[in-house]
FIVEXBA-998815 format. One record per residue (C-alpha): residue number from 0; x, z negated, y negated; residue in three letters. Coordinates in Angstrom, 3 decimals. Each point is the difference from the previous one (the first is absolute). Layout:
REM FIVEXBA-998815
+-----+----------+----------+----------+-----+
!   i !       c1 !       c3 !       c2 !  aa !
+-----+----------+----------+----------+-----+
! NUM !        X !        Z !        Y ! Ala !
...
+-----+----------+----------+----------+-----+
REM end
This chain:
REM FIVEXBA-998815
+-----+----------+----------+----------+-----+
!   i !       c1 !       c3 !       c2 !  aa !
+-----+----------+----------+----------+-----+
!   0 !  103.695 !  -99.408 !  -51.428 ! Met !
!   1 !   -0.390 !   -1.289 !   -3.549 ! Glu !
!   2 !   -2.557 !   -2.390 !   -0.366 ! Ser !
!   3 !   -3.099 !    0.836 !   -2.846 ! Pro !
!   4 !    1.965 !   -3.359 !   -2.864 ! Glu !
!   5 !    3.173 !    2.086 !    0.849 ! Ala !
!   6 !   -1.812 !    3.699 !   -0.853 ! Ile !
!   7 !   -1.934 !   -1.696 !   -2.598 ! Leu !
!   8 !    3.017 !   -1.905 !   -1.731 ! Arg !
!   9 !    2.467 !    3.420 !   -0.134 ! Lys !
!  10 !   -2.199 !    1.573 !   -0.866 ! Ala !
!  11 !   -1.223 !   -1.775 !   -3.539 ! Arg !
!  12 !    4.309 !   -0.927 !   -0.523 ! His !
!  13 !    0.513 !    3.410 !    0.707 ! Ser !
!  14 !   -2.684 !    1.407 !   -2.890 ! Ala !
!  15 !    1.066 !   -2.905 !   -2.451 ! Gly !
!  16 !   -3.338 !   -1.935 !    0.122 ! Leu !
!  17 !   -0.998 !   -2.809 !   -0.124 ! Ser !
!  18 !   -2.662 !   -1.590 !    2.596 ! Gln !
!  19 !   -2.311 !   -0.121 !   -3.329 ! Arg !
!  20 !    0.672 !    3.382 !   -1.305 ! Ala !
!  21 !   -0.213 !    1.340 !    4.108 ! Leu !
!  22 !   -3.489 !   -1.915 !    0.239 ! Ala !
!  23 !   -1.225 !    1.540 !   -3.040 ! Arg !
!  24 !    0.880 !    3.877 !    0.564 ! Arg !
!  25 !   -1.613 !   -0.657 !    3.918 ! Ala !
!  26 !   -3.271 !   -2.476 !   -1.135 ! Gly !
!  27 !    0.750 !   -2.942 !    1.579 ! Thr !
!  28 !    1.626 !   -3.637 !   -1.277 ! Ser !
!  29 !    3.561 !   -1.149 !   -0.333 ! Gln !
!  30 !   -0.812 !   -2.728 !    2.226 ! Pro !
!  31 !   -1.394 !    2.148 !    2.820 ! Ala !
!  32 !    3.477 !    2.103 !   -0.323 ! Val !
!  33 !    1.725 !   -3.279 !   -0.405 ! Ala !
!  34 !   -1.635 !   -0.616 !    3.649 ! Arg !
!  35 !    0.772 !    2.913 !    1.600 ! Tyr !
!  36 !    3.797 !    0.297 !   -1.449 ! Glu !
!  37 !    0.209 !   -3.670 !    1.852 ! Arg !
!  38 !   -1.418 !    0.776 !    3.294 ! Gly !
!  39 !   -2.850 !   -2.370 !   -0.278 ! Ile !
!  40 !   -3.036 !    2.742 !   -0.560 ! Ala !
!  41 !    0.692 !    3.436 !    1.919 ! Thr !
!  42 !   -1.373 !    2.896 !   -1.899 ! Pro !
!  43 !   -2.341 !    2.363 !    2.203 ! Ser !
!  44 !    1.663 !    3.584 !    0.308 ! Trp !
!  45 !   -2.058 !    1.051 !   -2.400 ! Glu !
!  46 !    0.800 !   -2.596 !   -3.334 ! Thr !
!  47 !    3.399 !    0.612 !    2.170 ! Leu !
!  48 !    0.210 !    3.383 !   -1.367 ! Gln !
!  49 !   -1.796 !   -0.097 !   -3.393 ! Arg !
!  50 !    2.926 !   -2.560 !   -1.071 ! Leu !
!  51 !    2.793 !    1.701 !    1.832 ! Thr !
!  52 !   -1.774 !    3.265 !   -2.258 ! Ser !
!  53 !    0.180 !   -1.846 !   -3.457 ! Ala !
!  54 !    3.657 !   -0.110 !    0.542 ! Cys !
!  55 !   -0.149 !    3.621 !    0.451 ! Gly !
!  56 !    0.764 !   -0.052 !    3.444 ! Arg !
!  57 !   -1.546 !    1.171 !    3.104 ! Arg !
!  58 !   -0.635 !   -1.709 !    2.919 ! Leu !
!  59 !    0.572 !    1.584 !    3.269 ! Arg !
!  60 !   -0.720 !   -1.247 !    3.640 ! Leu !
!  61 !    2.189 !    1.216 !    2.669 ! Thr !
!  62 !    0.246 !   -0.517 !    3.875 ! Ala !
!  63 !    2.843 !    0.468 !    2.062 ! Glu !
!  64 !    0.825 !    0.596 !    3.210 ! Pro !
!  65 !    1.189 !   -3.016 !    2.047 ! Val !
!  66 !    2.256 !    0.565 !    2.758 ! Val !
!  67 !   -0.603 !   -2.782 !    3.050 ! Asp !
!  68 !    3.812 !   -0.975 !    0.738 ! Leu !
!  69 !   -1.986 !   -1.140 !    3.749 ! Asp !
!  70 !   -1.321 !    3.395 !    0.862 ! Asp !
!  71 !    1.122 !    1.442 !    3.157 ! Val !
!  72 !   -0.519 !    3.261 !   -0.411 ! Glu !
!  73 !    1.421 !    0.203 !   -3.268 ! Leu !
!  74 !    3.017 !   -1.247 !    1.630 ! Ala !
!  75 !    0.233 !    2.639 !    3.074 ! Thr !
!  76 !   -0.409 !    2.939 !   -3.107 ! Arg !
!  77 !    2.671 !   -1.490 !   -2.006 ! Leu !
!  78 !    2.304 !    0.200 !    3.787 ! Leu !
!  79 !   -1.217 !    3.395 !    0.631 ! Glu !
!  80 !    1.557 !    0.978 !   -3.311 ! Leu !
!  81 !    3.531 !    1.023 !   -0.992 ! Thr !
!  82 !    2.072 !   -2.683 !   -2.328 ! Pro !
!  83 !    0.035 !    2.039 !   -2.630 ! Lys !
!  84 !   -3.515 !    0.897 !    0.747 ! Gln !
!  85 !   -0.442 !   -4.124 !    0.022 ! Arg !
!  86 !    2.028 !   -0.830 !   -2.945 ! Leu !
!  87 !   -2.062 !    2.507 !   -1.761 ! Arg !
!  88 !   -3.082 !   -2.178 !    1.130 ! Ala !
!  89 !    1.636 !   -3.243 !   -1.025 ! Leu !
!  90 !    0.431 !    1.487 !   -3.703 ! Gln !
!  91 !   -3.522 !    0.967 !   -0.299 ! Arg !
!  92 !   -1.337 !   -3.430 !    1.434 ! Phe !
!  93 !    2.228 !   -1.658 !   -2.376 ! Ala !
!  94 !   -1.153 !    1.909 !   -2.895 ! His !
!  95 !   -3.687 !   -0.791 !    1.205 ! Leu !
!  96 !    1.046 !   -3.914 !    0.045 ! Arg !
!  97 !    1.862 !    0.499 !   -3.596 ! Gly !
!  98 !    3.339 !   -0.853 !    1.557 ! Leu !
!  99 !    1.684 !    3.271 !   -0.722 ! Ala !
! 100 !    2.439 !    0.326 !   -3.149 ! Arg !
+-----+----------+----------+----------+-----+
REM end
């Protein structure tokens, strides 16, 4: 997961905006934008949404399933699968974890 400062910096750069121009669009100050981008201050969710919106971006929050690798029940269920079914499950797991190419 990216940090708020990385999200903001990336959004501002992709919009081709200076910190001052972003601050003007978002109704804040350039020093505030600089503090957020350097990680000195952490913007609230609403502030981060407003800043990224001023860059022409939509901010989304997602929750992804996390697989407990020590889950005995999961291991038992996997052992009940055929090798082909296990490979499919592994591919889905790799995709969820961002490991798929």
